[in-house]
ZADRENKOL-967097 format. One record per residue: chain; x, y, z of N, C-alpha, C in turn. Coordinates in Angstrom, 1 decimal, always signed. Example, Ala and Ser with C-alpha at 12.3 -4.5 7.8 and 13.67 -1.06 7.14 Angstrom:
REM residues 2
SITE   mol      n_x      n_y      n_z     ca_x     ca_y     ca_z      c_x      c_y      c_z
SITE     A    +13.2     -5.7     +7.8    +12.3     -4.5     +7.8    +13.2     -3.3     +7.8
SITE     A    +12.8     -2.2     +7.1    +13.7     -1.1     +7.1    +12.9     +0.0     +7.9
END
This chain:
REM residues 182
SITE   mol      n_x      n_y      n_z     ca_x     ca_y     ca_z      c_x      c_y      c_z
SITE     A    +16.5    -49.5    -58.2    +15.4    -49.4    -57.3    +14.5    -48.2    -57.7
SITE     A    +13.2    -48.5    -57.9    +12.3    -47.4    -58.2    +11.6    -47.0    -56.9
SITE     A    +11.4    -45.7    -56.8    +10.7    -45.2    -55.7     +9.2    -45.0    -56.0
SITE     A     +8.3    -45.3    -55.1     +6.9    -45.2    -55.3     +6.5    -43.8    -55.1
SITE     A     +5.5    -43.4    -55.8     +4.9    -42.1    -55.7     +4.2    -41.9    -54.4
SITE     A     +4.5    -40.8    -53.7     +3.9    -40.5    -52.4     +2.9    -39.4    -52.6
SITE     A     +1.7    -39.6    -52.0     +0.6    -38.7    -52.1     +0.4    -38.0    -50.7
SITE     A     +0.2    -36.7    -50.7     -0.1    -36.0    -49.5     -1.6    -35.7    -49.4
SITE     A     -2.2    -36.1    -48.3     -3.6    -35.9    -48.1     -3.9    -35.6    -46.7
SITE     A     -5.0    -35.0    -46.4     -5.4    -34.7    -45.1     -5.9    -36.0    -44.4
SITE     A     -5.5    -36.2    -43.2     -5.9    -37.3    -42.4     -6.7    -36.8    -41.2
SITE     A     -6.9    -37.7    -40.2     -7.6    -37.2    -39.0     -7.1    -38.0    -37.8
SITE     A     -7.3    -37.4    -36.6     -6.8    -37.9    -35.4     -7.6    -37.3    -34.2
SITE     A     -7.3    -37.8    -33.0     -7.8    -37.1    -31.8     -6.8    -36.2    -31.4
SITE     A     -7.2    -35.0    -30.9     -6.2    -33.9    -30.6     -6.3    -33.5    -29.2
SITE     A     -5.2    -33.1    -28.6     -5.1    -32.5    -27.3     -4.1    -31.4    -27.3
SITE     A     -4.4    -30.3    -26.7     -3.5    -29.2    -26.6     -3.4    -28.8    -25.1
SITE     A     -2.2    -28.7    -24.6     -1.9    -28.5    -23.2     -0.8    -27.5    -23.0
SITE     A     -1.0    -26.5    -22.1     +0.0    -25.5    -21.8     +1.2    -26.3    -21.2
SITE     A     +2.4    -25.8    -21.4     +3.6    -26.3    -20.8     +4.0    -25.4    -19.7
SITE     A     +3.9    -25.9    -18.5     +4.2    -25.1    -17.3     +3.5    -23.8    -17.3
SITE     A     +4.3    -22.7    -17.0     +3.7    -21.4    -17.0     +4.2    -20.5    -18.2
SITE     A     +4.6    -21.2    -19.3     +5.2    -20.6    -20.4     +4.1    -20.2    -21.4
SITE     A     +4.5    -19.7    -22.6     +3.6    -19.5    -23.7     +3.6    -20.6    -24.7
SITE     A     +4.2    -21.8    -24.3     +4.3    -22.9    -25.1     +3.1    -23.9    -24.9
SITE     A     +2.7    -24.5    -25.9     +1.6    -25.4    -25.9     +2.1    -26.7    -26.6
SITE     A     +1.8    -27.9    -25.9     +2.1    -29.1    -26.5     +0.9    -29.6    -27.2
SITE     A     +1.0    -29.7    -28.6     -0.1    -30.2    -29.4     +0.1    -31.7    -29.7
SITE     A     -0.9    -32.5    -29.3     -0.7    -34.0    -29.5     -1.8    -34.5    -30.4
SITE     A     -1.5    -35.3    -31.4     -2.4    -36.0    -32.3     -2.2    -37.5    -32.2
SITE     A     -3.3    -38.2    -31.9     -3.3    -39.7    -31.8     -4.3    -40.3    -32.8
SITE     A     -3.9    -41.3    -33.5     -4.8    -42.0    -34.4     -4.2    -43.3    -34.9
SITE     A     -4.7    -43.7    -36.0     -4.3    -45.0    -36.6     -4.1    -44.8    -38.1
SITE     A     -3.1    -45.5    -38.6     -2.8    -45.6    -40.0     -3.2    -47.0    -40.5
SITE     A     -3.8    -47.1    -41.7     -4.1    -48.5    -42.2     -3.0    -49.3    -42.8
SITE     A     -1.9    -48.6    -43.1     -0.8    -49.2    -43.8     +0.6    -48.9    -43.1
SITE     A     +1.5    -49.8    -43.0     +2.7    -49.6    -42.4     +3.6    -48.6    -43.2
SITE     A     +3.4    -48.5    -44.5     +4.3    -47.6    -45.3     +3.6    -46.2    -45.5
SITE     A     +2.6    -45.9    -44.7     +2.0    -44.6    -44.7     +2.5    -43.8    -43.5
SITE     A     +2.6    -42.5    -43.5     +3.1    -41.7    -42.4     +2.2    -40.6    -42.1
SITE     A     +2.1    -40.3    -40.8     +1.3    -39.1    -40.4     +2.2    -38.0    -40.0
SITE     A     +1.8    -36.8    -40.1     +2.6    -35.6    -39.8     +1.7    -34.4    -39.4
SITE     A     +2.1    -33.7    -38.4     +1.5    -32.4    -38.1     +2.3    -31.4    -38.8
SITE     A     +1.7    -30.5    -39.6     +2.4    -29.5    -40.3     +1.8    -28.1    -40.0
SITE     A     +2.6    -27.1    -39.9     +2.2    -25.8    -39.7     +1.7    -25.1    -41.0
SITE     A     +0.6    -24.4    -40.9     +0.1    -23.7    -42.0     +0.3    -22.2    -41.8
SITE     A     +0.0    -21.4    -42.7     +0.1    -19.9    -42.4     -0.9    -19.5    -41.3
SITE     A     -0.4    -18.6    -40.5     -1.2    -18.1    -39.4     -1.1    -19.1    -38.2
SITE     A     -2.1    -19.3    -37.5     -2.1    -20.1    -36.3     -2.7    -21.5    -36.5
SITE     A     -2.8    -21.9    -37.7     -3.5    -23.2    -38.1     -2.4    -24.3    -38.3
SITE     A     -2.8    -25.5    -38.0     -2.0    -26.7    -38.2     -2.8    -27.6    -39.1
SITE     A     -2.1    -28.5    -39.8     -2.7    -29.5    -40.6     -2.3    -30.9    -40.2
SITE     A     -3.3    -31.8    -40.2     -3.0    -33.3    -39.9     -2.9    -33.9    -41.3
SITE     A     -1.7    -34.3    -41.7     -1.4    -34.8    -43.0     -1.0    -36.3    -43.0
SITE     A     -1.5    -37.0    -43.9     -1.0    -38.4    -44.2     -0.3    -38.4    -45.5
SITE     A     +0.9    -39.1    -45.5     +1.6    -39.3    -46.7     +1.4    -40.8    -47.1
SITE     A     +0.8    -41.0    -48.2     +0.4    -42.4    -48.6     +1.1    -42.8    -49.9
SITE     A     +1.2    -44.1    -50.1     +1.7    -44.6    -51.4     +0.6    -45.5    -52.0
SITE     A     +0.8    -45.8    -53.3     -0.2    -46.6    -54.0     -0.3    -48.0    -53.4
SITE     A     +0.8    -48.6    -53.1     +0.8    -49.9    -52.5     +0.6    -49.8    -51.0
SITE     A     +0.0    -50.8    -50.4     -0.3    -50.7    -49.0     +0.2    -52.0    -48.3
SITE     A     +1.2    -51.8    -47.4     +1.6    -52.9    -46.5     +0.7    -52.9    -45.3
SITE     A     -0.4    -53.7    -45.4     -1.5    -53.6    -44.4     -1.0    -53.9    -43.0
SITE     A     -1.2    -53.0    -42.2     -0.8    -53.1    -40.8     -1.5    -52.0    -40.1
SITE     A     -2.5    -52.2    -39.3     -3.2    -51.2    -38.6     -2.4    -50.7    -37.5
SITE     A     -1.7    -49.6    -37.7     -0.7    -49.1    -36.7     -1.0    -47.8    -36.1
SITE     A     -0.9    -47.7    -34.8     -1.2    -46.4    -34.1     -0.1    -45.4    -34.3
SITE     A     -0.4    -44.1    -34.1     +0.6    -43.1    -34.1     +0.3    -42.1    -33.1
SITE     A     +1.3    -41.4    -32.6     +1.1    -40.3    -31.6     +2.2    -39.3    -32.0
SITE     A     +1.7    -38.1    -32.4     +2.6    -37.0    -32.8     +2.5    -35.9    -31.8
SITE     A     +3.6    -35.2    -31.6     +3.6    -34.1    -30.7     +4.4    -33.0    -31.3
SITE     A     +3.9    -31.7    -31.1     +4.6    -30.5    -31.5     +4.5    -29.5    -30.4
SITE     A     +5.6    -28.8    -30.2     +5.6    -27.7    -29.3     +5.3    -26.4    -30.1
SITE     A     +4.4    -25.6    -29.6     +3.9    -24.5    -30.3     +4.0    -23.3    -29.4
SITE     A     +4.5    -22.2    -30.0     +4.5    -20.9    -29.2     +3.1    -20.2    -29.5
SITE     A     +2.4    -19.9    -28.4     +1.1    -19.3    -28.5     +1.2    -17.9    -27.9
SITE     A     +1.0    -16.9    -28.7     +1.1    -15.5    -28.3     -0.3    -15.0    -27.9
SITE     A     -0.3    -14.0    -27.1     -1.6    -13.4    -26.7     -2.4    -14.3    -25.7
SITE     A     -3.7    -14.1    -25.7     -4.5    -14.8    -24.7     -5.3    -15.9    -25.4
SITE     A     -4.8    -16.5    -26.4     -5.5    -17.6    -27.1     -5.8    -18.7    -26.1
SITE     A     -7.0    -19.3    -26.2     -7.3    -20.5    -25.4     -7.7    -21.7    -26.3
SITE     A     -7.5    -21.5    -27.6     -7.8    -22.6    -28.5     -6.7    -22.7    -29.6
SITE     A     -6.6    -23.8    -30.2     -5.8    -24.0    -31.4     -6.6    -24.6    -32.5
SITE     A     -6.2    -24.4    -33.8     -7.0    -24.9    -34.9     -6.1    -25.9    -35.7
SITE     A     -6.7    -27.1    -36.0     -6.1    -28.1    -36.8     -7.1    -28.4    -37.9
SITE     A     -6.5    -28.3    -39.2     -7.3    -28.7    -40.4     -7.0    -30.2    -40.6
SITE     A     -8.1    -31.0    -40.7     -7.9    -32.3    -41.1     -9.0    -32.8    -42.1
SITE     A     -9.1    -34.1    -42.4    -10.0    -34.6    -43.4    -11.5    -34.3    -43.0
SITE     A    -11.7    -34.1    -41.7    -13.1    -33.8    -41.2    -13.4    -32.3    -41.2
SITE     A    -12.5    -31.5    -41.5    -12.7    -30.0    -41.5    -11.8    -29.3    -40.4
SITE     A    -12.3    -28.2    -40.1    -11.5    -27.4    -39.1    -11.8    -27.9    -37.7
SITE     A    -10.8    -28.3    -36.9    -11.0    -28.7    -35.6    -10.5    -27.6    -34.6
SITE     A    -11.3    -27.2    -33.7    -10.9    -26.2    -32.7    -10.6    -26.9    -31.4
SITE     A     -9.4    -26.9    -31.0     -9.0    -27.6    -29.8     -8.8    -26.7    -28.6
SITE     A     -9.5    -26.9    -27.5     -9.3    -26.0    -26.3     -8.0    -26.4    -25.7
SITE     A     -7.2    -25.4    -25.3     -5.9    -25.6    -24.6     -6.2    -25.9    -23.2
SITE     A     -5.7    -27.0    -22.7     -5.9    -27.5    -21.3     -4.8    -26.9    -20.4
SITE     A     -5.1    -26.8    -19.1     -4.1    -26.3    -18.2     -2.9    -27.3    -18.1
SITE     A     -1.8    -26.7    -17.7     -0.6    -27.6    -17.6     -0.8    -28.6    -16.6
SITE     A     -0.2    -29.8    -16.8     -0.2    -30.9    -15.8     +0.8    -30.5    -14.7
SITE     A     +0.4    -30.6    -13.5     +1.3    -30.3    -12.3     +1.7    -31.7    -11.8
SITE     A     +3.0    -31.7    -11.5     +3.6    -33.0    -11.0     +3.0    -33.2     -9.6
SITE     A     +2.6    -34.5     -9.4     +2.0    -34.8     -8.1     +3.2    -34.9     -7.1
SITE     A     +2.9    -34.4     -5.9     +4.0    -34.5     -4.9     +4.3    -36.0     -4.6
SITE     A     +5.6    -36.2     -4.4     +6.1    -37.6     -4.2     +5.6    -38.0     -2.8
SITE     A     +5.3    -39.3     -2.7     +4.9    -39.9     -1.5     +6.1    -40.2     -0.6
SITE     A     +6.0    -40.0     +0.7     +7.1    -40.3     +1.6     +7.0    -41.8     +1.9
SITE     A     +7.7    -42.6     +1.1     +7.5    -44.0     +1.1     +8.6    -44.7     +2.0
SITE     A     +9.2    -44.0     +2.8    +10.2    -44.7     +3.7    +11.4    -43.8     +4.0
SITE     A    +12.4    -44.3     +4.7    +13.6    -43.5     +5.0    +14.4    -43.2     +3.8
SITE     A    +15.1    -42.0     +3.9    +15.9    -41.5     +2.8    +17.3    -41.1     +3.4
SITE     A    +18.3    -41.0     +2.5    +19.6    -40.5     +2.9    +20.0    -39.4     +1.9
SITE     A    +20.6    -38.3     +2.5    +21.1    -37.3     +1.7    +22.6    -37.6     +1.4
SITE     A    +22.9    -37.5     +0.1    +24.3    -37.7     -0.4    +24.8    -36.4     -0.9
SITE     A    +26.2    -36.3     -0.9    +26.8    -35.2     -1.6    +28.1    -35.7     -2.2
SITE     A    +28.6    -35.0     -3.2    +29.8    -35.5     -3.9    +31.0    -35.1     -3.0
SITE     A    +31.9    -36.1     -2.9    +33.2    -35.9     -2.2    +34.0    -34.9     -3.0
SITE     A    +34.6    -33.9     -2.4    +35.4    -33.0     -3.1    +36.6    -32.6     -2.3
SITE     A    +37.5    -31.8     -3.0    +38.7    -31.3     -2.3    +38.2    -30.2     -1.3
SITE     A    +39.1    -29.8     -0.4    +38.8    -28.8     +0.6    +38.5    -27.4     -0.1
SITE     A    +37.7    -26.6     +0.4    +37.3    -25.3     -0.1    +36.7    -25.3     -1.4
SITE     A    +35.9    -26.3     -1.8    +35.1    -26.2     -3.0    +33.7    -25.8     -2.7
SITE     A    +33.3    -24.7     -3.2    +31.9    -24.2     -2.8    +30.8    -24.9     -3.5
SITE     A    +29.6    -24.6     -3.1    +28.4    -25.1     -3.7    +28.3    -26.6     -3.9
SITE     A    +28.4    -27.3     -2.8    +28.2    -28.8     -2.9    +26.9    -29.1     -3.4
SITE     A    +26.8    -30.2     -4.1    +25.6    -30.7     -4.7    +25.0    -31.8     -3.8
SITE     A    +23.8    -31.7     -3.4    +23.1    -32.7     -2.6    +22.1    -33.5     -3.5
SITE     A    +21.8    -34.7     -3.1    +20.7    -35.4     -3.7    +20.2    -36.4     -2.7
SITE     A    +18.9    -36.8     -2.8    +18.3    -37.7     -1.9    +18.0    -39.0     -2.6
SITE     A    +18.2    -40.1     -1.8    +17.9    -41.5     -2.4    +17.3    -42.3     -1.2
SITE     A    +16.4    -43.2     -1.6    +15.8    -44.1     -0.6    +16.9    -45.0     +0.0
SITE     A    +16.8    -45.3     +1.3    +17.7    -46.2     +2.0    +17.8    -47.5     +1.2
SITE     A    +19.0    -48.0     +1.0    +19.2    -49.2     +0.3    +19.6    -49.0     -1.2
SITE     A    +19.5    -47.8     -1.7    +19.8    -47.5     -3.1    +21.3    -47.5     -3.2
SITE     A    +21.9    -48.2     -4.2    +23.3    -48.2     -4.5    +23.7    -46.9     -5.0
SITE     A    +24.8    -46.3     -4.4    +25.3    -45.0     -4.8    +26.8    -45.1     -5.1
SITE     A    +27.3    -44.5     -6.2    +28.7    -44.6     -6.5    +29.5    -44.1     -5.4
SITE     A    +30.7    -44.6     -5.2    +31.6    -44.3     -4.1    +32.1    -42.8     -4.1
SITE     A    +31.9    -42.1     -5.3    +32.3    -40.7     -5.3    +31.4    -39.8     -4.5
SITE     A    +30.3    -40.4     -4.0    +29.3    -39.7     -3.2    +29.4    -40.2     -1.7
SITE     A    +29.2    -39.3     -0.8    +29.3    -39.7     +0.6    +27.9    -39.4     +1.3
SITE     A    +27.6    -40.2     +2.3    +26.4    -40.0     +3.1    +26.6    -38.7     +3.9
SITE     A    +25.6    -37.8     +3.8    +25.7    -36.5     +4.5    +24.7    -36.4     +5.6
SITE     A    +23.5    -37.0     +5.4    +22.4    -36.9     +6.4    +21.4    -38.0     +6.2
SITE     A    +20.9    -38.5     +7.3    +19.9    -39.6     +7.3    +20.4    -40.8     +7.9
SITE     A    +19.6    -41.9     +7.9    +18.3    -41.9     +7.4    +17.3    -41.1     +8.1
SITE     A    +16.4    -40.5     +7.3    +15.3    -39.7     +7.8    +14.2    -39.7     +6.8
SITE     A    +13.0    -39.1     +7.2    +11.9    -39.0     +6.2    +12.3    -38.0     +5.1
SITE     A    +11.6    -38.0     +4.0    +11.9    -37.1     +2.9    +11.8    -35.6     +3.3
SITE     A    +10.8    -35.3     +4.1    +10.7    -33.9     +4.5    +11.9    -33.4     +5.3
SITE     A    +12.4    -34.2     +6.2    +13.6    -33.9     +7.0    +14.8    -33.7     +6.1
SITE     A    +14.9    -34.6     +5.1    +16.1    -34.5     +4.2    +16.0    -33.2     +3.4
SITE     A    +14.8    -32.9     +2.9    +14.6    -31.7     +2.1    +15.0    -30.5     +3.0
SITE     A    +14.5    -30.5     +4.3    +14.8    -29.4     +5.2    +16.3    -29.3     +5.5
SITE     A    +17.0    -30.4     +5.6    +18.5    -30.4     +5.7    +19.1    -29.7     +4.6
SITE     A    +18.7    -30.0     +3.3    +19.3    -29.4     +2.2    +19.0    -27.9     +2.1
SITE     A    +17.8    -27.6     +2.5    +17.3    -26.2     +2.5    +18.1    -25.3     +3.5
SITE     A    +18.5    -25.8     +4.6    +19.2    -25.0     +5.6    +20.7    -24.8     +5.2
SITE     A    +21.2    -23.8     +5.8    +22.6    -23.4     +5.6    +23.5    -24.5     +6.3
SITE     A    +24.2    -25.3     +5.5    +25.0    -26.3     +6.1    +26.5    -26.1     +5.8
SITE     A    +26.9    -24.8     +5.7    +28.3    -24.5     +5.4    +29.3    -25.1     +6.4
SITE     A    +29.0    -24.9     +7.7    +29.9    -25.4     +8.7    +30.1    -26.9     +8.6
SITE     A    +28.9    -27.6     +8.4    +29.0    -29.1     +8.3    +29.8    -29.5     +7.0
SITE     A    +29.6    -28.7     +5.9    +30.3    -29.1     +4.7    +31.8    -28.9     +4.8
SITE     A    +32.2    -27.8     +5.5    +33.6    -27.5     +5.7    +34.2    -28.7     +6.5
SITE     A    +33.5    -29.1     +7.6    +34.0    -30.2     +8.4    +34.1    -31.5     +7.5
SITE     A    +33.0    -31.8     +6.7    +33.0    -32.9     +5.9    +34.2    -32.9     +4.9
SITE     A    +34.5    -31.7     +4.3    +35.6    -31.6     +3.3    +36.9    -31.8     +4.0
SITE     A    +37.1    -31.3     +5.3    +38.3    -31.5     +6.0    +38.5    -33.0     +6.3
SITE     A    +37.4    -33.7     +6.7    +37.5    -35.1     +7.0    +37.9    -35.9     +5.7
SITE     A    +37.3    -35.6     +4.6    +37.7    -36.2     +3.3    +39.2    -36.0     +3.0
SITE     A    +39.6    -34.7     +3.2    +41.0    -34.4     +2.9    +41.9    -35.2     +3.8
SITE     A    +41.5    -35.3     +5.1    +42.4    -36.1     +6.0    +42.4    -37.5     +5.6
SITE     A    +41.3    -38.1     +5.2    +41.3    -39.5     +4.8    +42.1    -39.7     +3.6
SITE     A    +42.1    -38.8     +2.6    +42.9    -38.9     +1.4    +44.4    -38.8     +1.8
SITE     A    +44.8    -37.9     +2.7    +46.2    -37.8     +3.1    +46.6    -39.1     +3.8
SITE     A    +45.8    -39.7     +4.6    +46.2    -41.0     +5.2    +46.3    -42.1     +4.2
SITE     A    +45.4    -42.1     +3.2    +45.5    -43.2     +2.2    +46.8    -43.0     +1.3
SITE     A    +47.2    -41.8     +1.1    +48.4    -41.5     +0.3    +49.6    -41.6     +1.1
SITE     A    +49.5    -41.5     +2.5    +50.6    -41.6     +3.4    +51.3    -40.3     +3.7
SITE     A    +50.6    -39.2     +3.6    +51.2    -37.9     +4.0    +51.2    -37.6     +5.4
SITE     A    +50.3    -38.3     +6.3    +50.2    -38.0     +7.7    +51.1    -38.9     +8.5
END
């Protein structure tokens, strides 16, 4: 089998740069199209703070107009508000957009708080919330609800040590009955 010669050349794309949360990381995204299925697109780091949009092509072309989406996480130091990408159209200066904030979840109905069944005196129980009707593994027990999401969050946020001790004692008693110790 003979390998085809691969050529490296500058390509072009649409770019977006966005801060990741409140960190110094930026997610650089390049979206575009390749004319051939056997060609590849790549974002590559250059010296300094510059990136290159590169296409690796071969002499033969398996025609297939295919989209690509590349992403790179980049550490940005200082107070930079732009990134630079060199491509076939020249130097592209991309403004860094603010981080996307997660939209608050809608309260779409009643929820139940679950916790993992455990042996007596196990600290730091783990809670999680699921909509009513969601199937949950039997290793978890219903702890609070049904109630709206805000009330479930409030339940988790409050100190529930006394309740959790009682729940652990109840589970221990159930296990002893099932095993036949009582």
